[in-house]
Steps between C-alpha positions, in 0.01 A plus 500: 500500500623840398871519427550844658772595253775709653533793257316719248539347154555846348714707736634213718390675819502266797153379593539291814203284616363786720521768224173690473591644164530169315247445222419176317290393202314170495813331369706637789698736287638728767566872483526787748206741525709782356572308179139376475372859525763695305644259246240230443171686538358197692545276196725196545762492224494124507129417480304825465316456833470747780677504833398458862691547823696187587375338823737486796562156632485483883842483667364317811345152512154612605329190368586179315860579399373756248776754539821628343724269701327192359439644152789742428503762227669428173861605449482487123549842344323569173654828388352569159492879442207605286571659162297824537425542128394141454283515813333820387403338171373185678315706765328718243307193381353419843514817708129582437391158620456476880733243658196289601410460133841442346 
């Protein structure tokens, strides 16, 4: 079950469960679309993978208790601002490799 982390790890922008600008990597590292596009270059600073839009968990119990009320979002903030110079050096090694092949 996705944690639906509450904020961008870099800028700490609020990313509530219904946020359409939340992005995650396969390890659920969570960033806002702005940071992914302008700071990270679609390269996760924690694993090197790419990002995808985070799914939005339904707010209503449409079927089988699979909704936000039964499975709430995480309240754990992981604010770990990215060191731009360190990320640039890391990203340089993988930026030519498509995310699907990293």
